[in-house]
N, C-alpha and C positions, 0 to 999 in steps of 0.2 A: 633631184630624184635619186633615190638609192638604187645602185646597180650591183649585181653579182656577176663576176667574170672569172672563168677558169684561167689558171695561169700554169703553163707547162714549162718545166725546167729541164735542160738537156746537159749532158756531159760533153760540152764542146762540139755539139752536132746540131745546133739550132738552125743554122742556115740551110743545112741539108733537110731538116724536118720541114721547114717552111716551104721549100721547093717541092717536097713530096706532097704536102697538103695542098699546095697550089695546083699541082697536076691532078691529084686524086679527087679533090673536092671543089676545085675552082676557087680556092681561098684567095681573097683579095688582101694584099698587104697595104695597110693604111699608114703604118709607121715602122721604121727600121733604124734603130740606133745601135751603133757598134760601141765597144768599150772606148775607142778613141774619140767618140762623139760626146761622151759623158762629161759633164762639168767636173773639173778636177776637184772641186770641193765635195762632190758626191762620191766620186770613185776615181782612183788612180790605178792605172795598169801597172802591175808589178813586173810582168814578163812581156817583153816586146812581141812574143808570138801570140799573145792574147788580145792584141789591139783590134783585130778584125773579128773577134767573137761578138755575139749579140748581147748587148747590154739591156735592151728593151725593144720588143716588137709587138705590134698589134695587127692581128689579121681578123678577117671576117669570113666565116663559112656560112653562107646564107646571111641571116640577120644576127647570128651569134658572134659576138666579139670575144676574142681570146688574146691573152698575153702570152708571150714566149720569151725565154732568155737562156743564156748559157750559164752553167755553174762552173766555177773555177776551183772549187775545193770541196771538201767533204763535210761542210757545216750543215748541210741538209741531209738528214739520215735517209738511207735507202727506203723507198716506199712513201716518202713524203715529197717527191719531186713534182707532184701536182697539188696546187693550192686553189682555194677559191678567194678571189679578190672582191672585197665589198667596197664600192666607191661611194663616198658620202659627199654631200654638198659642202659641208663646213668642217674645218679642223676640229672644232669643239665636239662634233659628232663622232669623229674618229677617236678622240681621247675618251669620250664617254663609253663607247663600245669596248675600247681597250681596257679600261678600268674594270669593266664587268667580266671580260673573258680572260684576263691575265692570271687569275688565281689558279694555281696548279699548272700553269702553262710553261712551256720552254720558249724563251725569247730567241728568235732567229736574228732579226734586225731591229735594234732599238728605234724608237720614234725619231724620225729625221725628215728632212726635205730632200728631194732628189731632182734630177733633170726633168722627170715626168710627173712628179707629185709634190705638192707643197706640204703634205703631211702624210707620212707613210710609216707603218710598223708591220712586222711579220712575226708570227708565233705559231707554235703547235699547242693546241689546247689540251686540257687534261684528259680528253678522250682520244688524243692522237691525231686530230684533224688539223691540217695546216691552213692558216688564214693569213691574208694580207689585207690590212685595212688602210684606206687611202682617200685622199681627195684628188681631183684632177690638178693640174698645175695652175693653182690660183693662190691668192693671198688670203682667202677666207678661212 
C-alpha cells in the first residue's frame, strides 16, 4: 500500500521537538534511533557530540504517522526542512517514481539503502517541493 508521511527535520533539536509534541498532542513514539544506532554502512558520526542526535524517529499523533530527524549540516536549504515521504511496496516502484520526478530536480540523497529503508532517495523537485521516496526495510 502506498503511504505519504510528513518528515520533519530539525537543527539538532529533534529530541526536544518530540518531547514537545508528546506533551502537546499526546504523540506516541513508535521508533527512536540515534546516530549511534545507525548501521555504519548507512551513516557514520563524524563528531562525537552528534552521537545522541536523532537519526530516524517515527511518531503518531492520532492516526497520523510522522518521521523526524536531526540535520547536521546545511545540505537542506532553509524552507525545505519539511518533506513528504512516499512509501512504496517495492524498490522498483521507488525507482520508477524517481525516474519521473528527477528531471529538473536537486538530488539531496542519492538512491541508497538505510537502517530503516531498503530503497531510499531524497530530492527537491523542479517546483521546489522536497520528496523522500522509500520502501520499508525489506528486500523487495
